[in-house]
C-alpha positions in Angstrom: -30.3 18.2 -6.3 -33.1 15.6 -5.9 -36.7 16.7 -5.3 -36.5 15.4 -1.7 -35.0 18.5 0.0 -32.5 18.9 2.8 -35.1 20.6 5.0 -37.4 17.6 4.6 -34.5 15.3 5.4 -33.6 17.2 8.6 -37.3 17.5 9.6 -38.0 13.8 9.3 -34.7 12.8 11.0 -35.5 15.2 13.9 -39.0 13.7 14.2 -37.5 10.2 14.4 -35.0 11.3 17.1 -37.8 13.1 19.1 -40.0 10.0 19.0 -37.2 7.7 20.1 -36.4 10.3 22.9 -39.9 9.8 24.2 -38.8 6.3 25.4 -35.0 6.3 25.4 -33.4 8.5 28.0 -30.0 10.0 27.1 -27.8 8.0 24.8 -28.0 10.9 22.3 -24.8 9.8 20.4 -26.0 6.2 20.2 -29.3 7.2 18.8 -27.6 9.5 16.3 -25.2 6.8 15.1 -28.0 4.3 14.6 -30.1 6.9 12.7 -27.1 7.8 10.5 -26.6 4.1 9.6 -30.2 3.6 8.8 -30.3 6.7 6.5 -27.1 5.4 4.8 -28.7 2.0 4.2 -26.4 0.1 6.6 -26.7 -2.4 9.4 -25.8 -1.6 13.1 -24.2 -3.7 15.8 -24.9 -2.4 19.4 -22.6 -3.7 22.1 -23.0 -3.3 25.8 -23.6 -5.2 29.0 -27.2 -6.5 29.7 -29.7 -4.0 30.9 -28.6 -0.8 29.1 -31.6 -0.6 26.8 -30.1 -1.9 23.5 -33.1 -4.0 22.7 -35.5 -1.3 23.8 -33.8 1.2 21.5 -34.2 -1.0 18.5 -37.8 -1.8 19.4 -38.5 1.9 19.8 -37.1 2.6 16.3 -39.4 -0.1 15.0 -42.3 1.9 16.4 -41.0 5.2 15.0 -40.5 3.8 11.5 -43.5 2.5 9.5 -41.7 -0.7 8.5 -42.3 -4.4 8.9 -40.5 -5.3 12.1 -39.2 -8.7 13.2 -37.3 -9.9 16.2 -35.0 -12.9 16.3 -33.8 -14.1 19.7 -30.4 -15.7 19.1 -29.6 -18.8 21.3 -27.0 -21.6 21.1 -29.5 -24.0 19.6 -30.8 -21.7 16.9 -30.4 -23.1 13.4 -30.0 -21.2 10.0 -33.5 -22.4 8.9 -35.0 -20.8 12.0 -33.8 -17.4 10.6 -34.0 -17.8 6.8 -37.0 -20.1 6.4 -37.4 -23.6 5.1 -39.3 -25.6 2.5 -42.3 -27.6 3.7 -44.3 -30.3 2.0 -47.9 -29.2 1.4 -50.9 -30.2 -0.7 -51.7 -28.0 -3.6 -54.7 -28.9 -5.8 -54.3 -32.6 -4.9 -50.6 -32.5 -5.6 -47.9 -32.7 -2.9 -45.1 -30.2 -3.4 -42.5 -28.3 -1.5 -43.3 -24.7 -0.7 -41.0 -22.1 0.9 -42.1 -20.7 4.2 -40.2 -17.4 4.8 -38.4 -17.0 8.2 -38.3 -13.9 10.4 -35.5 -12.4 8.3 -38.1 -11.5 5.7 -38.9 -8.0 7.2 -37.7 -4.5 6.7 -36.2 -4.0 10.2 -34.8 -7.1 11.8 -33.7 -7.1 15.5 -31.1 -9.7 15.9 -31.1 -9.9 19.7 -27.9 -11.1 21.5 -26.5 -12.2 18.1 -23.2 -13.5 19.6 -25.1 -16.2 21.7 -25.7 -18.2 18.5 -23.1 -20.5 17.0 -20.9 -19.3 14.1 -22.8 -21.6 11.7 -26.1 -19.7 12.5 -24.4 -16.3 12.5 -23.0 -16.9 9.0 -26.6 -17.5 7.7 -26.9 -13.7 7.8 -24.0 -13.0 5.5 -25.8 -13.1 2.1 -28.8 -11.2 3.5 -26.7 -8.4 4.9 -24.6 -7.9 1.8 -27.0 -8.6 -1.0 -30.4 -8.3 0.6 -31.3 -11.8 -0.6 -31.6 -15.3 0.8 -30.8 -18.6 -1.0 -32.6 -21.8 0.2 -32.6 -25.1 -1.7 -30.8 -23.4 -4.7 -33.5 -20.8 -5.0 -32.8 -17.1 -4.3 -35.4 -14.9 -2.7 -34.9 -11.1 -2.6 -35.7 -9.2 0.5 -38.0 -6.1 0.4 -36.3 -2.7 0.5 -35.4 -1.1 2.8 -33.8 -3.9 4.7 -31.8 -3.3 7.9 -30.3 -5.7 10.5 -29.9 -4.0 13.9 -28.1 -6.5 16.2 -27.2 -6.4 19.9 -24.4 -8.3 21.5 -22.9 -8.7 24.9 -19.2 -8.2 25.5 -17.2 -11.3 24.6 -16.2 -11.7 28.3 -19.8 -12.6 29.2 -20.8 -16.3 29.7 -22.1 -18.2 26.7 -21.0 -15.9 23.9 -19.3 -16.6 20.5 -17.1 -14.1 18.7 -18.7 -13.0 15.4 -16.8 -14.0 12.2 -14.7 -11.2 10.8 -16.7 -11.4 7.5 -19.9 -10.7 9.4 -18.4 -7.9 11.5 -17.3 -6.2 8.3 -20.9 -6.2 7.0 -22.0 -4.0 9.9 -21.9 -0.4 8.8 -21.4 0.8 12.4 -20.5 -0.7 15.7 -21.9 1.4 18.5 -20.9 1.0 22.1 -23.7 1.5 24.6 -22.3 2.8 28.0 -23.8 3.4 31.4 -25.9 6.5 31.8 -24.9 9.3 34.2 -26.7 10.1 37.5 -29.3 12.5 36.0 -30.2 10.1 33.2 -30.4 7.2 35.6 -32.9 9.1 37.8 -35.0 9.8 34.8 -34.9 6.2 33.7 -36.0 5.0 37.1 -38.9 7.6 37.1 -40.1 6.5 33.6 -39.9 2.8 34.1 -41.3 2.4 37.6 -44.4 4.6 37.2 -48.0 3.7 36.1 -47.7 4.8 32.5 -45.4 3.3 29.8 -43.9 5.6 27.1 -44.4 4.7 23.5 -43.0 6.2 20.3 -45.3 7.4 17.5 -44.8 6.9 13.8 -42.3 9.4 12.3 -41.3 8.1 8.9 -42.5 5.6 6.3 -40.4 3.1 4.3 -40.7 5.2 1.2 -39.4 8.3 3.0 -36.4 6.3 4.4 -35.6 5.2 0.8 -35.9 8.8 -0.5 -33.7 10.0 2.3 -31.1 7.4 1.6 -31.2 8.4 -2.1 -30.6 12.0 -1.2 -27.7 11.1 1.0 -25.9 9.4 -1.8 -26.1 12.5 -4.0 -24.1 14.7 -1.5 -20.9 15.8 -3.2 -17.5 15.1 -1.6 -14.5 17.3 -2.5 -11.5 15.5 -3.9 -9.3 16.4 -0.9 -11.8 15.0 1.5 -12.0 11.7 -0.5 -8.2 11.5 -0.5 -8.2 12.1 3.3 -10.7 9.2 3.8 -8.6 6.9 1.6 -5.4 7.8 3.5 -7.2 7.3 6.9 -8.4 3.9 5.8 -5.0 2.8 4.5 -3.3 4.2 7.6 -5.0 1.5 9.7 -2.7 -1.1 8.1 0.7 -1.6 9.8 2.6 -1.6 6.5 1.3 1.8 5.4 3.6 4.8 5.4 1.1 6.9 7.4 0.5 4.2 10.1 1.0 5.5 13.6 3.0 3.8 16.4 0.0 2.1 17.9 -1.0 0.7 14.5 2.4 -0.7 13.7 2.8 -2.2 17.2 -0.7 -3.6 17.9 -2.8 -3.9 14.7 -2.8 -7.2 12.8 -5.1 -6.2 9.9 -6.5 -2.8 9.1 -9.8 -1.6 7.7 -11.3 -3.1 4.5 -12.8 -1.0 1.6 -16.2 -1.4 3.3 -14.8 0.8 6.1 -14.0 3.5 3.6 -17.5 3.2 2.2 -19.0 3.5 5.7 -16.9 6.6 6.4 -18.0 8.3 3.1 -21.7 7.5 3.4 -21.8 8.2 7.1 -20.2 11.5 6.6 -22.7 12.4 3.8 -25.6 11.7 6.2 -24.0 13.6 9.0 -23.5 16.6 6.7 -27.2 16.6 5.7 -28.2 16.4 9.4 -26.1 19.5 9.9 -27.9 21.3 7.1 -25.0 21.1 4.6 -24.9 19.7 1.1 -21.2 19.0 1.2 -19.0 16.8 3.4 -16.5 18.4 5.8 -13.6 16.8 7.7 -15.6 17.2 10.9 -18.3 14.9 9.4 -15.7 12.2 8.8 -14.3 12.5 12.3 -17.8 12.3 13.8 -18.4 8.8 12.3 -14.9 7.4 12.2 -15.0 5.5 15.6 -18.3 3.8 14.8 -17.2 3.0 11.3 -13.8 1.6 12.0 -13.6 0.2 15.6 -15.0 -3.3 14.6 -12.8 -3.5 11.5 -9.5 -3.1 13.3 -8.1 -6.6 14.1 -5.6 -6.4 16.9 -2.6 -8.7 17.1 -1.8 -10.9 20.1 0.1 -8.0 21.9 -2.9 -5.7 21.4 -5.3 -8.2 22.8 -3.0 -9.0 25.7 -2.6 -5.3 26.5 -6.4 -4.9 26.4 -6.0 -2.1 23.9 -9.2 -0.3 22.9 -9.5 0.2 19.1 -11.0 3.6 19.8 -7.6 4.7 21.1 -5.9 3.7 17.9 -8.5 5.6 15.8 -8.1 8.7 18.0 -4.4 8.7 17.4 -4.9 8.3 13.7 -7.3 11.2 13.5 -4.9 13.4 15.4 -1.8 12.4 13.5 -3.1 12.3 9.9 -3.0 15.8 8.3 -6.1 17.1 6.5 
């Protein structure tokens, strides 16, 4: 086992959740899934109607983590150079030459706010950065500083002025987390916190070096062969042609989960096991992260879209039908 211990891992993770809880009311599962994704080194897509605190959650995480934070407000007229950066002509010792001016993507924690309000051309500018942590401008490649995370928010596709994200970009998000309306008790607490004289603020709970160490520890967690086989079968069972595919998959799914989905299942389960104080992955850890890891990677066919089928229903049927 690495020098960074499980107790340290759990302690720092708990501190992060506590600091976020100083500002964000309820949404415990949402906060946990975002934290799991960060500790696994992945990007997160938060979806929900306006006003549910998606942006506030990410800004609060930026306060709790001692990382360079950047926010990009996505709009229909946003261009790729507005995100990546551009080369400008400048005078250097009496000579005129082009110099690269980095864009807001050059940060550790990037908030891509309302990402689906930008055109597909601009959305695609993030593909290289999200997969390879690098940016190529004018045939030069610039590497992004580790750790690097994109935490994006989007409105449901039924909202005015939205563009669906390309499948290739959706697949690069480690988790897709649905943000829902709070219950009555949480709503009362939200109203109390946000209409009073004082404004809550999160304190620093972890540094970039600690996040990197926690991510390294998570990757060392062993996974038994039968659990690995279960994850592989679950991933393949999302494809209509697989022998383990359920009735819903065969009828309503066009394309199933990519290998990135299996990687998200495995790494997410490893982090979940550590958060539970275990140095081994159990089936319950896989089930805990399966909806967030798979829901955006299931592409429904026309019948599924026409029926308004929720991918979570397909995943729930798979988890219930597939034997351990």
